C-alpha positions as MATLAB code, in Angstrom:
seq = 'WASAPVTAMSQGFPSKPIRLIVPFPPGGPTDILGRVLSKHLADGLGQPILVENRGGAGGTIAAEAAAKLPADGYTLFFGTTGTHGSAPALYPNLAYDPIKSFTPVSLLINAPLLVGVHGTVPAGTLKEFIALAKSQPGKLSYASGNLTGNIVGEMFKIQAGVDLLHVPYKGVAPAMTDFIAGRVQAMFDLYTAFGPFLASGKLKVFAVTLPTRFARLPEVPTAAEAGLPGFEFSIWFALFAPRGLTPAVLQRLNAEVVKSLASREVRDAFSKQGMEPSGSTPEELAALVAAEIPKWTRAVKQSGAKID';
ca = [
     -58.211  -38.589   23.980;
     -56.993  -35.448   22.221;
     -53.762  -37.240   21.314;
     -55.549  -40.172   19.677;
     -55.761  -38.678   16.146;
     -52.076  -37.662   16.302;
     -51.063  -41.160   17.423;
     -53.135  -42.786   14.718;
     -51.645  -40.468   12.123;
     -48.119  -41.233   13.347;
     -48.750  -44.979   13.134;
     -49.691  -44.548    9.474;
     -46.544  -42.588    8.724;
     -45.345  -42.452    6.053;
     -48.224  -42.896    3.625;
     -46.741  -40.965    0.692;
     -43.306  -40.044   -0.730;
     -40.935  -37.920    1.368;
     -38.914  -34.997    0.018;
     -35.246  -34.566    1.014;
     -33.922  -31.078    0.292;
     -30.160  -31.038   -0.342;
     -28.723  -27.504   -0.199;
     -26.122  -27.971   -2.947;
     -26.132  -28.804   -6.672;
     -26.067  -32.431   -7.930;
     -22.764  -34.300   -8.083;
     -20.952  -33.004   -4.990;
     -20.248  -34.992   -1.789;
     -23.385  -33.663   -0.039;
     -25.578  -34.729   -2.948;
     -23.928  -38.153   -3.267;
     -24.292  -38.890    0.453;
     -27.880  -37.595    0.473;
     -28.852  -39.914   -2.377;
     -27.145  -42.962   -0.867;
     -28.876  -42.369    2.473;
     -32.277  -41.632    0.897;
     -32.240  -44.910   -1.075;
     -31.628  -46.965    2.073;
     -34.009  -44.852    4.155;
     -36.761  -45.336    1.573;
     -36.449  -49.115    1.960;
     -36.862  -48.829    5.729;
     -39.789  -46.398    5.586;
     -41.560  -48.133    2.718;
     -41.958  -44.926    0.687;
     -39.829  -43.267   -2.000;
     -37.612  -40.363   -0.945;
     -37.315  -37.689   -3.610;
     -34.084  -35.697   -3.529;
     -34.463  -32.022   -4.393;
     -31.290  -29.974   -4.988;
     -31.452  -26.267   -4.142;
     -28.054  -24.598   -4.316;
     -27.064  -21.036   -3.515;
     -25.874  -18.777   -0.684;
     -23.956  -21.512    1.118;
     -27.062  -23.665    1.505;
     -29.116  -20.974    3.247;
     -31.616  -20.603    0.365;
     -32.566  -24.269    0.704;
     -32.638  -24.065    4.513;
     -35.011  -21.100    4.377;
     -37.319  -22.954    1.977;
     -37.315  -26.114    4.115;
     -38.024  -24.175    7.315;
     -41.269  -22.819    5.848;
     -42.718  -26.205    4.869;
     -45.230  -28.191    6.979;
     -43.864  -30.131    9.967;
     -45.538  -33.385    8.935;
     -42.468  -35.556    8.388;
     -42.753  -35.386    4.593;
     -39.980  -32.815    4.260;
     -36.433  -33.512    5.443;
     -33.447  -31.189    5.148;
     -29.795  -32.196    4.727;
     -28.217  -29.617    7.027;
     -24.520  -28.806    7.288;
     -22.005  -26.958    9.433;
     -22.646  -24.018    7.107;
     -26.443  -23.906    7.241;
     -26.688  -24.600   10.988;
     -23.309  -23.465   12.374;
     -21.657  -20.520   10.646;
     -24.626  -19.058    8.706;
     -25.965  -16.848   11.554;
     -22.609  -15.040   11.756;
     -22.119  -14.771    7.993;
     -25.631  -13.760    6.924;
     -26.961  -10.902    9.095;
     -30.433  -11.101    7.507;
     -30.839  -14.867    7.737;
     -34.502  -15.730    7.186;
     -34.491  -18.784    9.465;
     -33.204  -19.697   12.914;
     -31.048  -22.870   12.912;
     -32.459  -23.846   16.307;
     -36.016  -22.465   16.391;
     -36.943  -23.242   12.770;
     -36.005  -26.937   12.735;
     -36.510  -30.233   14.539;
     -33.185  -32.137   14.769;
     -33.525  -35.752   13.561;
     -30.016  -37.260   13.571;
     -26.366  -36.476   12.997;
     -25.044  -38.200    9.853;
     -21.329  -37.367    9.765;
     -18.876  -35.448   11.932;
     -15.597  -35.194   10.006;
     -12.354  -33.424   10.940;
     -10.493  -30.957    8.798;
      -6.883  -31.874    8.107;
      -3.941  -29.516    8.515;
      -2.029  -30.317    5.344;
       1.157  -28.991    3.740;
       2.870  -29.659    0.426;
       5.430  -32.463    0.469;
       8.289  -30.079   -0.307;
       7.728  -27.950    2.821;
      10.802  -28.535    5.051;
       8.870  -29.469    8.201;
       8.003  -32.858    9.638;
       5.545  -31.863   12.377;
       3.014  -29.152   13.102;
       5.392  -27.492   15.576;
       8.137  -27.428   12.939;
       5.754  -25.934   10.360;
       4.673  -23.210   12.807;
       8.326  -22.438   13.589;
       9.084  -22.267    9.857;
       6.162  -19.906    9.244;
       7.264  -17.686   12.134;
      10.756  -17.447   10.651;
       9.345  -16.317    7.279;
       6.384  -13.973    7.980;
       4.092  -13.625    4.952;
       6.261  -15.890    2.758;
       4.260  -19.127    3.117;
       0.702  -19.311    1.784;
      -2.452  -21.328    2.316;
      -5.234  -22.070   -0.158;
      -8.955  -22.064    0.530;
     -11.626  -23.360   -1.825;
     -14.551  -22.233    0.292;
     -15.482  -19.979    3.175;
     -14.946  -22.678    5.809;
     -11.372  -23.234    4.638;
     -10.833  -19.473    4.825;
     -12.241  -19.163    8.367;
     -10.229  -22.146    9.646;
      -7.060  -20.891    7.944;
      -7.402  -17.469    9.557;
      -8.059  -19.084   12.945;
      -4.896  -21.152   12.480;
      -2.929  -17.944   11.896;
      -4.385  -16.392   15.065;
      -3.938  -19.434   17.316;
      -0.501  -20.409   15.991;
       0.714  -16.797   15.904;
       1.868  -16.989   12.272;
       1.492  -14.815    9.177;
       0.413  -16.920    6.173;
      -0.681  -15.404    2.861;
      -4.277  -16.369    2.052;
      -4.881  -17.422   -1.570;
      -8.628  -17.855   -2.207;
     -10.043  -20.050   -4.984;
     -13.550  -20.540   -6.368;
     -13.928  -24.146   -5.312;
     -11.875  -26.897   -3.682;
     -10.819  -28.470   -7.023;
      -8.795  -25.466   -8.338;
      -7.376  -24.901   -4.835;
      -6.180  -28.527   -4.734;
      -4.657  -28.209   -8.220;
      -2.351  -25.399   -7.107;
      -1.739  -27.006   -3.715;
      -0.601  -30.293   -5.288;
       1.594  -28.340   -7.722;
       3.281  -26.614   -4.770;
       2.172  -23.119   -5.728;
       0.673  -22.794   -2.210;
       2.172  -24.458    0.841;
      -0.787  -25.297    3.111;
      -4.497  -26.051    3.123;
      -7.207  -26.947    5.650;
      -9.787  -29.339    4.235;
     -11.481  -32.729    4.482;
      -9.870  -36.122    3.952;
     -11.948  -36.344    0.763;
      -9.746  -33.664   -0.818;
      -6.390  -34.889    0.521;
      -6.823  -38.685    0.484;
      -5.700  -39.506   -3.085;
      -2.397  -37.625   -2.678;
      -1.170  -38.823    0.714;
       0.379  -42.174   -0.260;
       2.560  -40.538   -2.935;
       4.025  -38.073   -0.452;
       2.849  -35.073   -2.486;
       1.032  -33.877    0.617;
       1.711  -34.245    4.345;
      -0.900  -34.095    7.110;
       0.292  -32.751   10.458;
      -2.936  -32.781   12.491;
      -6.685  -33.399   12.534;
      -9.036  -30.823   14.024;
     -11.113  -33.091   16.288;
     -10.545  -33.819   19.983;
      -9.966  -37.503   19.061;
      -7.910  -39.108   16.299;
      -9.447  -39.840   12.894;
     -10.027  -43.550   12.132;
      -8.781  -43.187    8.542;
      -5.477  -41.640    9.648;
      -4.846  -43.126   13.099;
      -1.151  -42.173   13.014;
      -1.938  -38.448   12.608;
      -2.173  -36.583   15.941;
      -4.971  -34.248   16.944;
      -4.120  -30.549   16.839;
      -3.913  -30.585   20.643;
      -1.489  -33.530   20.605;
       0.538  -31.786   17.878;
       0.970  -28.668   20.017;
      -1.995  -26.448   19.138;
      -4.651  -27.045   21.829;
      -8.107  -25.602   21.197;
      -7.785  -25.719   17.402;
     -10.923  -27.826   16.932;
     -13.249  -27.623   13.935;
     -15.335  -30.222   12.162;
     -17.545  -30.446    9.113;
     -20.771  -32.205    9.876;
     -23.903  -33.212    8.020;
     -27.212  -33.880    9.730;
     -30.867  -34.500    9.039;
     -33.481  -31.966   10.137;
     -37.218  -31.469    9.678;
     -39.255  -28.254    9.907;
     -39.989  -27.286   13.513;
     -42.986  -28.945   15.140;
     -42.588  -32.601   14.208;
     -44.645  -34.904   16.435;
     -42.602  -37.085   18.831;
     -43.888  -40.315   17.247;
     -42.901  -39.303   13.704;
     -39.547  -38.003   14.957;
     -38.888  -41.289   16.745;
     -39.699  -43.284   13.590;
     -37.475  -41.139   11.379;
     -34.568  -41.201   13.839;
     -34.749  -44.988   14.235;
     -34.701  -45.532   10.460;
     -31.850  -43.069    9.895;
     -29.684  -44.657   12.592;
     -30.455  -48.111   11.172;
     -29.559  -46.959    7.654;
     -26.248  -45.473    8.795;
     -25.305  -48.807   10.371;
     -25.861  -50.732    7.124;
     -22.868  -52.043    5.171;
     -24.074  -50.430    1.937;
     -24.303  -46.939    3.429;
     -21.052  -47.280    5.387;
     -19.180  -48.382    2.251;
     -20.630  -45.545    0.164;
     -19.754  -42.962    2.815;
     -16.292  -44.481    3.196;
     -15.622  -43.938   -0.518;
     -16.160  -40.226    0.161;
     -13.703  -40.369    3.052;
     -16.524  -40.082    5.600;
     -17.468  -42.175    8.636;
     -21.240  -42.238    9.291;
     -22.272  -41.255   12.806;
     -25.910  -41.443   13.900;
     -27.221  -39.716   17.013;
     -30.331  -39.023   19.028;
     -32.291  -35.831   18.227;
     -31.162  -34.455   21.612;
     -27.485  -35.045   20.803;
     -27.857  -33.238   17.475;
     -29.662  -30.335   19.193;
     -26.771  -30.037   21.660;
     -24.229  -30.064   18.811;
     -25.991  -27.234   16.949;
     -26.334  -25.199   20.146;
     -22.584  -25.526   20.768;
     -21.501  -24.940   17.162;
     -23.288  -21.615   16.557;
     -21.366  -19.594   19.197;
     -18.092  -21.325   18.246;
     -18.414  -20.432   14.553;
     -19.697  -16.946   15.431;
     -16.498  -16.305   17.410;
     -14.379  -17.753   14.587;
     -16.074  -15.634   11.918;
     -15.626  -12.462   13.975;
     -12.015  -13.181   14.902;
     -11.035  -14.263   11.374;
     -12.758  -11.320    9.689;
     -14.169  -13.664    7.046;
     -17.000  -12.216    4.967;
     -19.335  -13.333    2.210;
     -18.086  -12.042   -1.144;
];
């Protein structure tokens, strides 16, 4: 009988608006995807979902705030590879635990990074680019517009055994500007950044960093197929709640999220951002986070990447 009030409460969920905390400012891909999902999710849950943007410190400020809120289902957090994968290695005084402080709800997206080079680089495959870089140590450069691009670029140097000059930028947009102009020769980023420039031949993509090929670029091999096994990184977005969510509320939220991700409207909106929606069970998301933290911790240590 002790569970009766909890069950009754869960059956009435939700009875008021839900807050979705997005850990980046308005206007970026994370914000756009969060708003598209929240609109569809609100229809399924029968309550408005209010998007709250809290930028700063790679999303960790928002994650810390969300972790401290009640576990009643009325706060959701739009987590990322940064907040729940690399943050523990980058922020030694992190005020939340990506595993212990949150209840996983569902994966939303799991997108590969692309290994891209400027169209003028005299290489037609990843192996040829690596050989070229080895023949000219320190002469070729790569751009990064964020910390993830930096970490992945340094891991590429380690795993491929090449010496590329790192050119950091404050944001993906200025990095892409110089990359497209040919002032830097390589970059590691999402399809969203590269997509508009592939048809023209201004950029070439030699590999994707997932164990399987990317639906949007089926002709592009995986890094393993291209000759660099083990070079696997992805950028993912997922929905979390503060730790302690009741099973019934979790089940309701997961079911509605998965249903929303399968809708034509959400799929089309995500597709415009170069993303393929990918729902999951809470257990699958928990397993992903548990695997990602040690992987990114190793990458951060090996790459020497640090917060500025």
